[in-house]
C-alpha positions as CSV (number, residue, x, y, z in Angstrom):
1,M,79.4,108.1,78.3
2,T,77.1,111.0,77.5
3,T,76.7,113.2,80.5
4,A,73.2,113.3,81.8
5,T,73.3,116.9,82.9
6,T,69.6,117.4,83.5
7,P,67.6,115.9,86.4
8,K,65.5,114.0,83.8
9,G,68.7,112.7,82.2
10,E,70.1,111.6,85.5
11,R,66.8,109.8,86.3
12,R,66.9,108.1,82.9
13,R,70.5,107.0,83.2
14,Q,69.9,105.7,86.8
15,A,66.8,103.8,85.6
16,L,68.9,102.1,82.9
17,V,71.6,101.2,85.5
18,E,69.1,99.7,87.9
19,A,67.3,97.8,85.1
20,A,70.7,96.4,84.0
21,A,71.5,95.5,87.6
22,H,68.2,93.6,88.0
23,L,68.8,91.7,84.7
24,L,72.3,90.9,85.9
25,V,71.0,89.4,89.2
26,E,68.2,87.5,87.4
27,G,70.1,86.1,84.5
28,G,73.8,86.9,84.6
29,F,75.8,88.9,82.0
30,E,74.0,87.2,79.1
31,A,70.7,88.8,80.2
32,V,72.0,92.3,79.9
33,R,71.3,93.5,76.4
34,H,70.4,96.9,75.1
35,R,66.8,96.0,74.2
36,A,66.2,94.1,77.5
37,V,67.6,97.0,79.6
38,A,65.5,99.6,77.7
39,E,62.3,97.5,78.1
40,R,63.0,96.9,81.8
41,A,63.5,100.6,82.3
42,S,60.5,101.5,80.2
43,L,62.7,103.7,78.1
44,P,63.4,103.9,74.3
45,L,66.0,101.6,73.0
46,A,68.1,104.5,71.8
47,S,68.5,105.7,75.4
48,T,70.9,102.9,76.2
49,T,73.4,104.1,73.6
50,Y,72.7,107.8,74.4
51,Y,73.8,107.5,78.0
52,F,76.4,104.7,77.6
53,E,79.0,104.4,74.9
54,S,78.9,100.6,75.0
55,L,77.2,97.7,76.6
56,D,80.4,97.1,78.6
57,E,80.1,100.6,80.1
58,L,76.4,99.9,81.1
59,I,77.4,96.5,82.6
60,A,80.2,98.1,84.6
61,A,77.7,100.8,85.9
62,A,75.2,98.0,86.8
63,L,77.8,95.9,88.5
64,E,79.0,98.9,90.5
65,F,75.4,99.8,91.5
66,L,74.9,96.2,92.7
67,G,78.2,96.1,94.6
68,R,77.6,99.4,96.3
69,S,74.0,98.4,97.2
70,E,75.2,95.1,98.7
71,L,77.9,96.9,100.7
72,A,75.4,99.6,101.9
73,Q,73.1,96.8,103.0
74,G,75.9,95.1,104.8
75,R,76.9,98.4,106.4
76,A,73.4,99.1,107.5
77,V,73.1,95.6,109.2
78,L,76.4,96.1,111.0
79,D,75.5,99.7,112.1
80,G,72.1,98.5,113.2
81,L,73.5,96.1,115.8
82,T,72.5,97.1,119.3
83,E,75.1,94.9,120.9
84,P,78.4,93.3,119.7
85,P,77.8,89.9,117.9
86,R,79.7,87.9,120.6
87,D,77.7,84.7,119.9
88,L,79.3,82.4,117.4
89,E,76.0,81.8,115.6
90,K,75.4,85.5,115.2
91,L,78.9,86.1,113.9
92,V,78.6,83.2,111.4
93,E,75.3,84.6,110.1
94,L,76.7,88.1,109.8
95,V,79.7,86.9,107.8
96,L,77.4,84.8,105.5
97,D,75.2,87.9,105.0
98,Q,78.2,89.9,103.9
99,L,79.5,87.2,101.5
100,L,76.2,85.7,100.2
101,G,73.6,88.3,100.9
102,P,70.8,88.2,103.4
103,A,69.4,84.8,104.3
104,D,65.9,85.7,103.4
105,T,66.9,86.3,99.8
106,N,69.3,83.5,99.6
107,D,68.0,80.5,97.8
108,A,70.3,78.2,95.8
109,E,69.5,79.9,92.5
110,A,70.3,83.3,93.8
111,V,73.6,82.1,95.2
112,L,74.4,80.4,91.9
113,L,73.7,83.6,90.0
114,R,75.8,85.6,92.4
115,Y,78.8,83.2,92.0
116,E,78.3,83.1,88.2
117,R,78.5,86.9,88.2
118,L,81.6,86.9,90.2
119,V,83.4,84.2,88.2
120,A,82.3,85.8,84.9
121,T,84.0,89.1,85.7
122,G,87.3,87.2,85.2
123,R,86.5,87.1,81.5
124,R,85.9,90.8,81.4
125,P,89.2,92.6,82.1
126,Y,87.6,96.0,82.1
127,L,85.7,95.0,85.3
128,R,88.8,93.9,87.3
129,P,89.6,97.3,88.8
130,L,86.0,97.7,89.9
131,M,85.9,94.2,91.4
132,L,89.2,94.8,93.2
133,E,87.8,98.0,94.7
134,L,84.6,96.5,95.8
135,G,86.4,93.4,97.1
136,G,88.6,95.6,99.2
137,E,85.6,97.4,100.7
138,L,83.9,94.1,101.4
139,R,87.1,92.9,103.2
140,G,87.0,96.1,105.3
141,L,83.4,95.4,106.2
142,L,84.2,91.8,107.1
143,H,87.2,92.9,109.2
144,E,85.0,95.3,111.1
145,T,82.4,92.6,111.6
146,F,85.0,90.4,113.3
147,T,86.4,93.3,115.3
148,R,83.0,94.1,116.7
149,A,82.5,90.5,117.6
150,G,85.7,90.6,119.6
151,A,87.3,88.1,117.2
152,E,90.4,89.8,115.9
153,I,91.4,88.5,112.5
154,D,94.3,89.4,110.3
155,A,94.3,89.7,106.5
156,A,95.5,86.2,105.9
157,E,92.9,84.7,108.2
158,L,90.2,86.8,106.5
159,E,91.2,85.4,103.1
160,E,91.0,81.9,104.5
161,V,87.5,82.6,105.8
162,I,86.4,84.0,102.4
163,A,88.0,81.0,100.6
164,L,86.3,78.6,103.0
165,V,82.9,80.1,102.3
166,D,83.5,80.3,98.5
167,G,84.7,76.7,98.4
168,S,81.8,75.4,100.5
169,V,79.3,77.2,98.3
170,V,80.8,76.1,95.0
171,N,81.1,72.5,96.2
172,A,77.5,72.6,97.3
173,L,76.4,74.0,93.9
174,I,78.4,71.4,92.0
175,E,76.7,68.7,94.1
176,V,73.4,70.3,93.5
177,Y,73.0,70.7,97.3
178,P,69.7,72.4,97.9
179,D,71.1,74.9,100.5
180,P,74.6,76.1,99.8
181,R,74.3,78.6,102.6
182,A,73.9,75.8,105.0
183,A,77.0,74.1,103.7
184,A,79.0,77.3,104.2
185,R,77.4,77.8,107.6
186,R,78.5,74.4,108.8
187,M,82.1,74.8,107.7
188,L,82.4,78.4,109.0
189,R,80.9,77.4,112.3
190,E,83.4,74.6,112.7
191,V,86.4,76.8,111.8
192,L,85.4,79.8,113.8
193,G,84.5,77.7,116.7
194,R,88.1,76.4,116.9
195,R,89.4,79.9,116.9
196,R,87.4,80.9,120.1
């Protein structure tokens, strides 16, 4: 990567990262191309290769930006709670927000693109260390969510919760269920209700 040492350079580099992140959310990895990123950022095409040595490096930066933004959003929601989420429904929604994104931005297409992005990283070995790091931070946030709700959970149980949500969502997407979040909510409510 070429270091963007000036404020203008930093702004341009960040604009490219954010443009690539938006394209990634809207159309998956195939949507992130040098020309598309430059156009979205309103910058010259050459800027993509000036600030990034490769498209893979730009994609990694965009994915990290997305992941960190999602984690920050989840942290803000958790920190903004005025009282512990003791109610089962509140806990279920908080967990779904952490795993699927906020309900208000959570239509079936957005969920599908989110899962496509997650699955597609498996074909890109250069992204694995980043995904492991972000996944670890997400698990920490989820663990804190359960702790604040007074529902202690160990690492194995947390993995089961994540697998349950992922499985419910993927199954709903395969069946072209119009609301994969509702499918995950139903399963999560049932399993967490038995733990209480």
